[in-house]
C-alpha positions in Angstrom: 59.7 112.0 -20.3 61.5 108.8 -18.7 63.0 106.0 -20.9 64.3 102.7 -19.8 67.7 101.5 -19.2 68.2 100.2 -22.6 69.2 103.5 -23.5 72.3 103.6 -21.7 74.9 104.2 -24.7 74.8 106.8 -27.6 77.3 106.8 -30.2 79.1 110.2 -30.8 80.1 110.8 -34.1 83.1 112.6 -35.4 82.0 115.3 -37.7 84.8 116.3 -39.2 85.1 120.0 -37.2 88.1 119.5 -35.8 88.5 119.6 -32.0 85.9 122.0 -31.4 82.9 121.0 -28.3 79.5 122.3 -28.3 80.4 125.0 -25.7 82.0 126.6 -29.0 78.5 127.1 -30.3 76.0 124.9 -32.4 78.3 125.7 -35.9 81.6 124.1 -34.1 79.6 120.8 -32.2 81.2 118.0 -32.5 78.0 115.8 -30.6 75.4 114.5 -31.9 71.6 114.4 -30.3 71.5 118.0 -29.9 68.5 120.5 -29.9 68.6 124.2 -29.0 64.8 124.5 -29.5 62.2 123.5 -26.4 60.6 119.9 -27.7 56.9 119.5 -27.7 55.7 116.2 -28.5 52.4 116.0 -29.4 50.7 114.1 -32.6 50.9 113.5 -36.2 47.8 111.3 -36.8 45.1 113.6 -34.8 47.6 116.4 -35.2 49.8 119.6 -34.3 52.7 120.8 -35.0 56.0 120.2 -33.4 58.2 123.4 -31.9 59.8 125.1 -34.8 63.2 123.3 -35.0 63.0 121.0 -32.2 64.3 118.2 -34.1 67.2 119.7 -35.8 68.3 116.3 -37.1 65.2 116.1 -39.3 65.6 116.2 -43.1 62.7 116.8 -45.9 63.9 115.3 -48.9 62.5 115.7 -52.3 62.4 113.7 -55.5 61.1 115.4 -58.9 61.5 113.5 -62.2 60.4 115.1 -65.4 60.1 113.1 -68.7 58.4 112.7 -71.4 55.9 111.0 -72.3 53.6 109.5 -75.4 50.0 109.1 -75.1 47.8 108.4 -78.8 50.7 109.8 -80.5 51.1 113.0 -78.3 54.0 114.3 -76.2 53.6 115.5 -73.2 55.7 116.6 -70.2 55.7 115.0 -67.1 56.4 116.0 -63.8 56.4 113.5 -60.6 56.9 114.3 -57.3 58.0 112.4 -54.1 58.1 113.8 -50.7 59.5 111.9 -47.6 61.9 112.0 -45.2 65.2 111.4 -43.2 67.8 111.7 -40.3 71.0 113.5 -40.1 73.6 111.2 -38.9 76.5 112.9 -39.9 78.1 115.7 -41.6 77.2 114.6 -45.1 75.0 111.7 -44.4 71.0 111.3 -44.2 69.6 107.8 -43.3 66.2 107.1 -44.5 64.2 103.9 -45.8 64.7 102.1 -49.0 61.6 102.4 -50.1 61.6 105.9 -50.3 64.0 105.4 -53.2 61.8 105.9 -56.4 62.8 102.9 -59.1 59.6 103.8 -61.1 56.8 105.7 -61.3 53.1 105.1 -63.0 51.2 107.2 -65.4 48.1 105.5 -66.7 48.8 101.9 -67.4 52.1 102.3 -67.8 55.4 102.2 -65.5 58.3 104.1 -66.1 61.5 103.1 -65.1 63.7 106.0 -63.2 66.6 107.0 -65.1 69.0 109.7 -66.2 67.4 111.4 -69.2 67.6 114.7 -70.7 66.3 117.0 -67.8 68.7 114.6 -65.1 72.6 113.5 -65.9 71.8 111.1 -62.8 69.3 109.7 -60.8 71.1 111.4 -57.3 70.6 114.8 -59.9 66.5 114.0 -58.7 66.6 114.5 -55.2 66.8 117.3 -53.1 67.6 117.8 -49.3 66.3 120.1 -47.4 67.6 120.8 -43.4 66.5 123.3 -40.9 63.1 123.5 -42.4 60.1 123.7 -40.1 57.0 125.0 -43.0 57.2 123.3 -46.7 55.4 126.4 -48.0 58.7 128.6 -46.6 61.3 125.7 -48.1 63.7 128.7 -48.7 63.9 128.9 -45.1 66.0 125.7 -45.0 69.4 125.0 -46.4 69.6 122.6 -49.8 71.8 120.0 -50.7 72.5 118.3 -53.9 72.8 114.7 -53.6 76.4 112.8 -54.6 74.7 109.1 -53.9 72.4 106.9 -52.7 73.0 103.0 -51.1 70.4 101.0 -50.6 70.7 97.8 -48.3 71.8 95.1 -51.0 69.5 92.7 -49.3 66.2 95.3 -49.4 62.8 93.2 -50.0 59.8 95.1 -50.8 57.6 92.0 -51.2 58.7 90.4 -48.2 57.5 93.3 -45.6 60.0 95.5 -46.6 62.8 93.6 -45.3 66.3 95.5 -44.9 64.0 98.9 -45.3 67.1 101.1 -45.1 69.3 103.7 -47.4 71.8 106.2 -47.2 72.4 109.5 -48.7 75.2 111.3 -49.1 75.7 114.9 -49.7 77.9 116.2 -52.5 78.9 119.4 -49.9 79.2 119.3 -45.8 76.1 120.5 -43.6 76.9 124.0 -42.3 75.3 122.7 -38.6 73.8 125.5 -36.6 70.8 125.6 -34.0 68.3 124.6 -36.7 70.6 122.0 -38.1 72.3 118.7 -35.6 73.1 115.2 -36.1 70.9 112.5 -34.3 72.9 110.2 -32.1 73.2 106.5 -33.2 72.3 104.0 -31.3 75.2 101.8 -29.4 75.7 98.0 -29.8 75.8 97.7 -26.4 72.1 98.2 -26.2 69.2 98.6 -28.4 69.0 94.8 -30.1 65.7 94.6 -27.8 63.5 97.4 -26.9 61.6 96.2 -24.0 57.8 96.7 -24.6 56.5 99.9 -23.3 59.6 102.4 -24.0 58.4 105.5 -24.8 59.7 106.9 -28.6 58.9 109.6 -30.7 58.2 109.9 -34.3 58.5 112.9 -36.3 57.3 114.0 -39.7 55.6 115.8 -42.0 52.9 113.0 -43.0 49.4 113.2 -43.2 47.3 114.0 -39.9 43.6 114.1 -41.0 41.7 111.7 -43.2 41.3 113.0 -46.9 43.6 116.0 -45.8 46.9 117.0 -47.8 50.4 116.9 -45.8 50.6 119.3 -43.0 53.1 122.3 -43.5 54.8 122.0 -40.3 56.5 119.7 -38.8 54.6 117.0 -36.5 55.4 114.9 -33.7 54.1 112.2 -32.2 55.0 110.3 -28.7 54.7 106.6 -29.0 55.2 103.2 -27.3 57.2 100.4 -28.5 55.0 97.2 -28.8 55.9 93.3 -28.9 56.6 92.3 -32.4 53.7 90.3 -32.4 51.1 93.0 -32.3 52.7 93.4 -36.1 51.8 90.4 -37.3 55.0 89.0 -35.6 57.6 91.0 -37.4 61.3 90.2 -37.4 63.9 91.3 -34.8 65.1 94.3 -37.3 62.2 96.1 -37.0 60.7 97.6 -34.0 56.7 97.7 -33.7 55.3 101.3 -32.2 52.0 102.8 -31.7 49.4 104.0 -29.0 46.4 102.5 -28.0 44.3 105.1 -26.4 44.7 108.0 -29.2 44.5 107.7 -33.2 48.4 108.3 -33.2 50.4 107.1 -35.4 52.9 107.6 -38.7 51.2 108.1 -42.1 51.7 109.2 -45.8 54.6 111.5 -46.4 56.5 110.0 -42.7 58.6 107.6 -44.7 62.2 107.6 -44.3 61.8 109.7 -41.0 63.2 108.9 -37.5 62.1 107.0 -34.9 63.7 108.8 -31.6 64.5 107.9 -28.1 65.5 110.9 -25.8 68.6 110.0 -23.5 70.6 111.9 -21.2 74.4 112.3 -22.0 76.8 114.7 -20.7 74.1 116.8 -19.0 71.9 117.3 -21.8 69.3 115.5 -23.3 69.9 113.6 -26.9 67.6 112.7 -29.4 68.8 108.9 -30.5 67.5 107.5 -33.9 66.4 103.9 -32.9 64.3 103.3 -36.1 63.1 104.5 -40.0 59.7 104.9 -40.3 58.9 102.1 -42.9 55.1 100.8 -43.1 51.8 100.9 -41.4 48.4 99.0 -41.1 46.6 101.8 -41.6 46.9 105.6 -40.6 43.7 106.6 -38.7 43.4 103.5 -36.4 44.8 101.8 -33.6 46.9 99.5 -35.2 50.8 100.1 -34.8 53.3 101.2 -37.6 56.9 99.2 -38.3 60.3 101.0 -37.8 63.4 99.3 -39.2 65.5 99.0 -36.3 68.5 101.1 -36.7 70.6 98.9 -34.4 70.4 95.9 -36.3 72.3 98.0 -39.3 74.9 100.3 -36.9 77.9 97.9 -39.0 76.8 98.5 -42.4 75.7 101.9 -41.7 79.3 102.4 -40.7 81.1 100.7 -43.2 79.2 103.0 -46.3 79.1 106.3 -44.3 82.4 106.5 -43.1 81.6 107.7 -39.7 84.0 107.5 -36.9 82.2 106.4 -34.1 83.6 105.9 -30.6 81.2 105.3 -27.4 80.8 107.8 -24.6 79.4 107.2 -21.5 
């Protein structure tokens, strides 16, 4: 897989694991974008599974909200669940989309505000992050993490084409890295301002792969190409337009918040760089492209709010 010269730099993250190198094993790795499994880039829409654990920075995030609801004088206990994706970018930080953070749920004709209640001491307690997961049906095979805090971009605007659709989830405990769990690289400020049309990219997630079907059990991945912004109704430069003209390859429900990767050779190894975050699309089962939040546009905000110690690596 060949990528253009825009992928000439990546950020190496200090993961607060001391000065060990990746030669000491995956649990001691202080570099980003590594994979210990062979990648098999296929499809999300149209679909086939990724090779297990070939995208070790992939996060599966579950929102579960239990609340009491009164209807016609009767009390009910309601459980609302939402599932979305994210990307590990440090030892305790997950990158995702702002629209994935649930503010309210709808039941019948009522809109219920999400807030702490008898079941939850905080909004953060409603979220669980699973890492090292491939099949949802085998969720216990992954490692689960509680959420300490959630930060949505202060200028996020859902009504303006999901402007600034980015959020950070901080975990209560540091991640235990191994061959199944590794952080992605972030793009460097020296590249990524303009991703050239035709650049090969990869999206990953557990989103719908066939019309009128449920989410797939195993993680999916798809190779996409970057398009000019005009293909996505002239989106702003802080977003990426990507899709596939030949096949029904795209992201869909369940992929939201997940990564858009580019692959790059660094230190004699192929690294995955999270250049985008799955935001929204114009139709899952069509040749219309999808829109991704451009990670590059938010590097300062990410650094400020994640505490990452970032340095260049040539």
